[in-house]
C-alpha positions, -999 to +999 in steps of 0.1 A: +523+121-276+552+132-252+549+169-244+579+189-257+605+193-229+590+168-207+604+134-222+576+111-217+553+129-195+522+137-210+503+171-206+476+153-192+501+139-166+516+173-159+481+190-156+473+164-129+503+168-110+502+206-108+465+201-098+472+177-069+501+203-055+480+230-058+448+215-038+477+205-010+485+240-007+451+254-007+434+264+029+395+263+029+379+284+022+394+301-004+382+315-038+396+298-068+401+319-098+415+298-128+435+315-155+427+295-190+422+303-226+386+292-224+374+319-199+361+353-200+383+385-207+377+411-184+386+449-187+407+467-163+374+485-149+360+450-146+391+435-127+389+463-104+351+455-094+359+419-090+392+425-070+371+450-047+347+425-046+371+398-035+387+419-009+355+425+009+346+390+009+374+384+030+384+349+016+417+341+002+419+345-034+437+318-054+447+328-090+457+292-104+477+294-135+491+261-150+516+252-168+524+252-204+497+226-209+470+245-190+450+234-161+435+201-153+398+198-162+384+192-125+404+222-109+388+244-137+352+232-129+361+236-095+369+275-099+346+300-090+358+320-121+378+313-153+398+343-165+412+344-199+439+373-203+434+373-239+427+353-272+460+358-281+485+330-274+510+343-252+543+328-237+536+309-203+564+327-186+549+361-190+515+350-176+526+358-138+539+389-149+509+404-171+483+391-141+506+410-116+506+441-135+470+439-143+463+434-103+486+466-095+463+484-121+430+471-106+442+483-073+451+518-086+415+521-099+401+511-070+419+535-052+417+562-078+454+567-083+463+581-117+483+550-132+454+540-149+441+563-177+412+557-200 
């Protein structure tokens, strides 16, 4: 069944193509964090703790955001962690914006900046 907006190209083919492009761009050793609805939800404090740990680890961090059809299963399986932003269905175009704001919020928590209030 064709995916809306892609003509004959299936969701599976789109996921596979996106995964190939992402793998080609990776520099080893990198930590892959996949964003997927099947992942674990983190509080802002938990994200801050992870961000601080990733920073201390020194490896590049790749936040893998798939297309509207999600990420390819082998790429999800290769990720060190799978992060779910919400159980809600979000417009795909908002995901990078939400991720950027949450990373900024996590940075402010780490640095004790007053942006984040509990």
